[in-house]
Each structure stands twice: as structure tokens, then as C-alpha cells.
C-alpha positions in Angstrom: 22.7 -0.1 -10.5 19.1 0.4 -11.5 17.0 3.5 -11.0 13.8 3.7 -8.9 11.9 0.4 -9.3 8.9 0.4 -11.6 5.8 -1.4 -10.7 5.2 -4.9 -12.0 3.4 -5.1 -15.3 0.2 -6.2 -13.6 0.4 -5.1 -10.0 -1.2 -7.6 -7.6 -4.0 -6.5 -5.3 -2.6 -6.9 -1.8 -5.2 -7.9 0.7 -4.9 -7.4 4.4 -6.3 -9.7 7.1 -6.0 -11.3 10.5 -5.4 -14.8 11.7 -5.0 -16.3 15.1 -1.9 -16.9 17.2 -1.1 -17.5 20.9 -0.9 -13.8 21.5 -4.2 -12.9 19.9 -4.7 -11.5 16.4 -1.9 -11.6 13.9 -2.1 -9.2 11.0 -0.8 -10.1 7.5 -0.7 -8.9 3.9 -1.2 -11.4 1.1 -1.3 -11.5 -2.7 -1.0 -14.0 -5.4 -1.5 -14.5 -9.2 -4.9 -14.1 -10.8 -4.5 -17.4 -12.5 -4.5 -20.0 -9.7 -3.0 -22.7 -12.0 0.3 -20.8 -11.7 0.5 -21.9 -8.1 0.4 -25.6 -8.8 3.0 -27.3 -6.6 4.5 -24.1 -5.3 4.7 -23.5 -1.5 3.5 -20.1 -0.3 6.3 -17.6 0.5 6.2 -16.1 4.0 8.0 -12.8 4.6 9.2 -11.9 8.1 10.2 -8.2 8.6 12.9 -6.3 10.5 12.4 -4.5 13.8 10.6 -2.2 14.4 8.9 -2.2 11.0 5.9 -4.2 9.8 4.8 -6.1 6.7 4.3 -2.6 5.1 8.0 -2.6 4.2 7.4 -5.5 1.9 4.6 -4.2 -0.2 6.6 -3.7 -3.4 8.4 -7.1 -2.9 5.0 -8.8 -2.3 3.7 -7.3 -5.6 6.7 -8.7 -7.6 6.7 -12.1 -5.9 2.9 -12.4 -6.2 3.0 -12.6 -10.0 4.1 -16.3 -9.6 3.6 -17.2 -5.9 1.1 -16.8 -3.1 2.8 -14.5 -0.6 2.0 -13.8 3.1 3.8 -11.1 5.0 3.2 -11.3 8.8 3.4 -8.5 11.3 5.5 -9.7 14.2 3.4 -9.8 17.5 3.5 -6.3 19.0 4.5 -4.6 15.7 2.4 -3.3 12.9 -1.2 -4.3 13.6 -0.6 -7.6 15.4 -1.5 -8.0 19.0 1.4 -7.8 21.4 2.5 -10.5 23.8 2.3 -9.6 27.5 6.1 -9.2 27.5 9.0 -9.5 25.1 8.7 -13.1 23.6 12.2 -13.6 22.3 12.9 -15.1 18.9 11.6 -18.5 19.8 8.3 -17.0 21.2 7.7 -14.9 18.1 8.5 -17.9 15.9 6.0 -20.0 17.8 3.3 -17.4 17.1 4.2 -17.6 13.4 3.8 -21.3 13.7 0.3 -20.8 15.1 -0.5 -18.5 12.2 0.7 -21.1 9.6 -1.7 -23.7 11.1 -4.6 -21.2 11.3 -4.1 -20.4 7.6 -3.8 -24.0 6.7 -0.3 -23.6 5.2 1.3 -27.0 5.2 4.5 -26.2 3.3 6.1 -22.8 3.0 9.3 -21.0 2.0 10.6 -18.2 4.1 12.3 -14.8 3.6 13.7 -12.9 6.5 15.4 -9.5 6.7 17.6 -8.5 9.7 15.4 -9.4 12.7 13.3 -11.4 10.3 16.4 -13.6 9.4 16.6 -14.8 13.0 12.8 -15.3 13.1 13.0 -17.3 9.9 15.8 -19.4 11.4 13.8 -20.2 14.5 10.7 -21.0 12.5 12.6 -23.3 10.3 14.1 -25.1 13.3 10.6 -25.3 14.9 8.8 -26.6 11.8 11.2 -28.7 9.7 8.3 -30.5 8.2 6.7 -27.3 7.0 9.6 -25.0 6.0 11.1 -26.1 2.7 13.6 -23.4 1.9 14.7 -20.1 3.5 16.2 -16.9 2.2 18.0 -14.5 4.7 19.3 -11.0 4.3 21.5 -9.2 6.8 22.1 -11.7 9.7 23.1 -9.4 12.5 25.8 -11.6 14.1 28.0 -9.0 15.7 30.8 -10.2 18.0 29.8 -11.3 21.5 30.9 -8.0 23.3 29.0 -5.9 20.8 25.8 -8.0 21.2 26.1 -7.9 25.0 26.4 -4.1 24.9 23.4 -3.8 22.5 21.4 -6.2 24.8 22.1 -4.1 27.8 21.1 -1.0 25.9 17.8 -2.6 25.0 17.2 -3.9 28.5 17.8 -0.4 29.9 15.8 1.5 27.3 13.8 4.0 29.3 10.0 4.0 29.5 8.1 6.9 28.0 8.0 9.9 30.4 5.4 12.6 31.0 7.4 15.3 29.3 7.8 13.1 26.1 11.6 13.4 26.0 12.2 9.7 25.5 9.8 9.5 22.6 10.8 12.8 21.0 14.5 11.8 21.2 13.7 8.4 19.7 11.6 10.0 16.9 14.5 12.3 16.0 16.9 9.5 15.7 14.4 7.5 13.8 13.8 10.4 11.4 17.5 10.8 10.8 18.0 7.1 10.0 14.9 6.5 7.9 14.5 9.8 6.1 17.6 12.0 6.3 20.1 9.2 5.7 17.9 7.3 3.1 19.0 6.3 -0.4 18.0 9.4 -2.3 16.3 7.2 -4.9 13.5 6.8 -2.3 11.1 9.6 -2.7 10.6 11.8 0.4 6.9 10.9 0.5 7.7 7.2 0.7 10.4 7.7 3.3 7.9 9.5 5.5 5.6 6.5 5.3 8.5 4.2 6.2 9.1 6.5 9.2 5.5 6.4 10.3 5.5 2.6 10.0 8.5 2.3 12.4 7.2 5.0 14.7 3.9 3.3 15.4 5.3 1.1 18.2 7.6 3.4 20.2 6.3 2.0 23.5 7.6 -1.5 22.4 10.6 -0.2 20.3 13.2 -2.4 22.1 11.1 -5.6 22.6 12.3 -7.5 19.6 15.8 -6.1 20.0 16.0 -7.9 23.3 15.3 -11.1 21.4 17.9 -10.3 18.7 20.8 -9.5 21.0 20.0 -12.2 23.4 19.8 -14.9 20.7 22.3 -17.7 20.6 23.6 -17.4 17.0 25.0 -21.0 17.2 21.4 -22.0 16.6 22.0 -21.1 12.9 23.7 -24.5 12.6 20.3 -26.1 13.5 18.5 -24.7 10.6 17.6 -27.9 8.7 16.6 -26.6 5.3 18.6 -25.1 2.4 19.3 -21.4 2.9 20.2 -18.6 0.5 22.0 -15.7 2.1 21.1 -12.8 -0.2 23.5 -10.1 0.9 23.7 -6.5 -0.3 26.7 -4.3 0.5 25.1 -2.9 3.7 26.7 -2.3 7.1 25.8 -5.8 8.1 27.6 -7.5 5.2 30.7 -8.7 7.0 28.9 -10.1 10.0 26.2 -11.6 7.9 28.7 -13.4 5.6 30.4 -14.8 8.8 27.1 -16.0 10.1 26.4 -17.7 6.8 29.3 -20.1 7.6 27.4 -21.5 10.5 24.5 -22.6 8.3 24.8 -26.3 7.4 23.3 -26.0 3.9 23.7 -22.5 2.6 24.7 -20.6 -0.6 25.6 -16.9 -0.6 24.6 -14.5 -3.3 26.0 -11.0 -3.0 24.4 -7.9 -4.4 27.3 -5.4 -4.4 25.3 -2.7 -6.2 22.7 -2.5 -3.4 23.1 -1.1 0.1 20.1 0.2 2.1 16.4 0.7 1.3 16.5 -2.3 -0.9 12.7 -2.9 -0.8 12.0 0.5 -2.2 14.7 0.7 -4.9 15.2 -2.9 -6.1 12.2 -5.1 -5.2 12.3 -6.7 -8.7 16.0 -7.7 -8.2 15.2 -9.3 -4.8 12.1 -11.0 -6.2 14.2 -12.5 -9.1 16.9 -13.8 -6.8 14.4 -15.2 -4.3 12.3 -16.8 -7.0 15.4 -18.3 -8.7 16.5 -20.0 -5.4 13.1 -21.2 -4.4 12.1 -22.6 -7.8 
């Protein structure tokens, strides 16, 4: 197991911008090599994040991947700095918005990486755009058993709206702090953990929206993913269910990372970038 990740030898300058989708503005982070000739023949890599984070969680991974590839990391509609849909859009609705963004940016061929919620978004986008998505990497496919998913969906559907006294939001913030900061891998500095917390805390009024899509999703759709898939799986809580889900994919290989658990983008972005790059290239 490596210690805290060092920066790439020549850190890329990550730019931020907006493009268009059916729900309005979609925010993204992007970077790539200074020498454009390095990009010859390589599809851009599109990163799709977990819920309720944003593309912020991928900044170190972007920097490592961007030494050899053009990278785009989108904020899911309603999260980060992307405009929200009028109501929860479901995995297919969010994927359709990403499809709009690919067209708006002129990206004709891409590879995908999706983490947790982002894995399902990547699956839907690959199904929707088989002519555009060449390969996909997924980490942590949250395919719990049907009763567990039903219970989680009910919890998301019944999540209370913010109240005047602030109890709903304050309770949620306390649970979020415990998960993101208190329970973090201690290789993550406190200052960075606080930023991770702030990133997730920015959408508390829509906290459960994407979860409704996750727990209501038909995981049998994994069998419809038409492209080759790498399931890049650390030894996290989702390991067993993710490996089970990998068996539904028609063209998949599994690469386990037994020395990693949580906070992987903070403590091991160079390892993830190496594995992603090796599969895509």
C-alpha cells in the first residue's frame, strides 16, 4: 500500500467550463497534455462521479490521466455546478443529458469511467450511445439484493424536505461529516476531507434525487452494455455486490485492488490512472 499520493511530475492545469444539455448548463472540468500530438487517435476519457459529489472528487485523477489523454469530468445535473432537472431524472435521464453534452462538445468517440452512481450512469450512456462509447471502466457497482434496494428506494422516496428549524439538514450534515471526515482513511489530510465534505454538502435539498435513480434502476440492464468493460474493484464495502454485478456484463474483465478501500481518489489516483490507462490503451 502506498502512502499519500504525490502530484504528477508536471501537474496539468484543470480548466472549468459549461456546456449545454437538456436541463440547461452542464458544468465540467477538463485537462489534457501540453503536447497535442500525444492525443493522436486517443478518445477523450469522460469521468462520471458518485452521488452526491461532483467532478471535484476527480481532480487528482484528472491530473494523472491528463498527462496522456484529454479528460472531461461532468457534474451530474442537479449536482456540483450543473443546472438541475425539474424533478429526479433517473439514470436514463441523466445519461441523456450527458449525451447532449458530448454532442455539444463535439466528442464523437469517448471512453468512460464511472464510480458508484457513476458506474450506472456510464452503463446507461454506453447503452444509449454505442457508436460513441468505445470502452468503459466501472468501480463499485451497487447491485445489492432486491429487498435491500427496495428498502433504500423507499428511504430515498420518503426523505423529508428541509424544515424551518433546520433539523433535517443539520442531521444530514452530521451524518455526512461522520462518513466523509470522521471515518475517512487517515492518509487523507483533514483539510482535504473538509473540502470533500463541502462538495457533498452543497446539494442537500437534492441529496436523494440521484439515489432514487440508483435504487430504482434495473440492474439487468448491465447485460445490455455493448462495449468492453473493466471492473476496477478495491476492497470496499461494495466489493462483493460489485463483483456479482460484473457477471452480468457481456464483455468484462475484473481487476481487483485489494490494498485499497475508500477515499481512493485522494490516496491512490496514480494507481487508478495506471489501471484505467492500461485497459483503455
